[in-house]
N, C-alpha and C positions, 0 to 999 in steps of 0.2 A: 386948776390944772397946773399953772405955773408954780404955785406954792407947794403942790405935791412933788413936783420935780425938784424943787429946791430942797425940800425935806429929804427926799431920796438921795440927792447928791451929798448933802451934809451928813446923813447917816452912813453912806458908803465911805466917805472920806474919814469920818471919825473911826469907823471900824478898821480901816486900813492903818490908821495912825496907831490905834491901840495894839493891833497885831504886830506892827513894826517895833513898837516900844517893848512889847512883851518878848518878841523874838530876840531883840537886841540884848535884853536883860539876861535871857538864857545863855546867849552866846558869850557875853562878858563873863558870866559866872562860870561857864564851862571852860573858857580860856584861862580864867584865873586858877581854876582847879588844876588844869594841865600844867600851867606855868609854875606851880608850886611843887612839881614832881622833880624831874632831873634837869638841871640847867647847866650852862657853861660855868665852870668853876667848881661844880660838885664832884665829889668822889663817886665814880660809877658804881652803883650797887652790883654785887656779884650776880651772875646768872649761872644756874646749874640745872641742866635739863638733859634729856636723852637725845642722842644722835640718831640718824636713820637706822643704824645697826644696833640700837638699844644700849650702847655704852653711854655712860654719863660724862658730859663735858662741862667744865666750868670756865667762865671768863677769867677768873683769877689764876687759872693754870698757865695763862699766856704771860710770859715774863719778858721785859725789856724791849717791847715793840710798840709801835703805834697801832691801834686797833680801831677799825670801823665796825661798830655794832650796827648791824643792818636788819631792820624789821621789814619783813616782806611776806609774800605768800604766792603759791603757784597760780592762784585764781586772780591775782592782782595784775592787770594789764600794764599799768605804769611801772610796776616793779620789774616785770619781765622785760619791758623796754629799756630799763635802766641797767639791767644786768650786764649786757655786753660792754658798757662803758666801765663798770666796776671791774670786770675781768681784765680789761686792757690796762686800767690803772694799777691793779694788783700786780700784773706781770711787769709793769714798768718800775714799781716801787718796792716790791717785796724784799729786795736785798739791799736797799739803800740805807744809808746812815742818816739820822736826823739829830740835829743839835740846834737848840734855840732857847731863848728865855722869853716867856710870854707873860705879859702883864694882864691878868684876868680880873683886875679890880672892878668891883660892882657893889651895889647896895648890899647884896647878900654875902659878898666875899670881899670886904674892904682890904685893899693892899695885897691881894693874893697875886703871887708870882710863882709860876711853875717853870722848872728847868727841865727841858727835854734833852735826853741823851739816849736815843733809841737806835737799835740796830734791826731794821726790817719793818715792814708794814704787812698787816694781814686783815682779814675780814672775819667777823664772828656773826654768822647769820642766824637770826631768830625768826622762825616761820610761824605765821598765824594760820597755818593749814589745819584742817581737821581730818583730812584723808591722807594717810601715810604714803600710799602708792603715788598719788598726785605730787606730793612733796618730793619724793625721791626721784620721780621722773623729771621734774622741773630742774632739779640740781644737775642731773646728767645732761638734759637737753640744752640747758643754758651754759654748760661748761664751767660750773662754779667749783673750781679745782682746789680751793683752800680746804683745810680739814675741819673747819669749825662750823658745823651745822647742827642746830638744836631746835626742838619743838616739844611742847606738851600736848599738841594736837587738840587744843581747846578753843580754836578760832579766836574771837575777840576777847575771850576770857583767859587768854594766855597770861600767866602770872607775871612774867617780866614786862610785857606790854603795859600791864596795869601799873606796876611799880615805876616804870619810866614815863608814864603819862602819855603813852602813844594812843592817839584817837584817830589816826589816819596813816595809811601806808602808801608809798614807801616813806620810811622815817629812819634817820640814822644819827649816831652819836660818835664823834671821833674822840678817842681817849689817848692820852700820852702814856709813857712808860711808868708814870706814877699812878695811873688809874684815874687821872683827872679829866673830866670832860672839857675839851678845848674848842669844840665846834659842834654844831648841830645842823642836820638836814642839808648837808653838802651833796650836790649832785653834779655829775658830769664834769664840766670844766672847772666848777668851783671847788670840787674835791681835789682835782689834780693841781689847781693853783695853790691850795692850802698845803699840800704835800711838797710841792716844789719850793714854797716859801720856807718850809721847815727843814728841807734836805740840806746836807752839808755840801 
């Protein structure tokens, strides 16, 4: 009986170990794949999609500003919870001037320095919604007053989410007036602190 219990315990522990190793391998591979998408120092890929009124808006049409590319959805509770903070920060910084020199040196971008000289801050929202009415209602309800809202209504198959390597939301990328990604996944006080650091 004792030996049966020992075998059962050993089998259980072995199974747990195998599952843990396998899961960790998947996690590392998936993280590696995402990390090879858009990183700090990269030039932000252009985004061109339809707005809620079906006009086409592109990220590249925004000139001379700091831009927060914000991936979200109406069905995402944490995104909706973050929206009031983003609105407050937008109102505080939309007309500010930003001037700084950032050293973004990294393995993938050795010696990279970007010079920020921007007038204004805005938000470019990319929604992972699939229902247009829900998306539009959330924009209104949350008071997302900036003009840049886009979606292809393809849920997790959103083309820009795939290009940017977004596998969870909320997710965001702060880009400078040169289109360079200077920070990722800044929320609440960390976003405000970064903008304050860069403001003149």
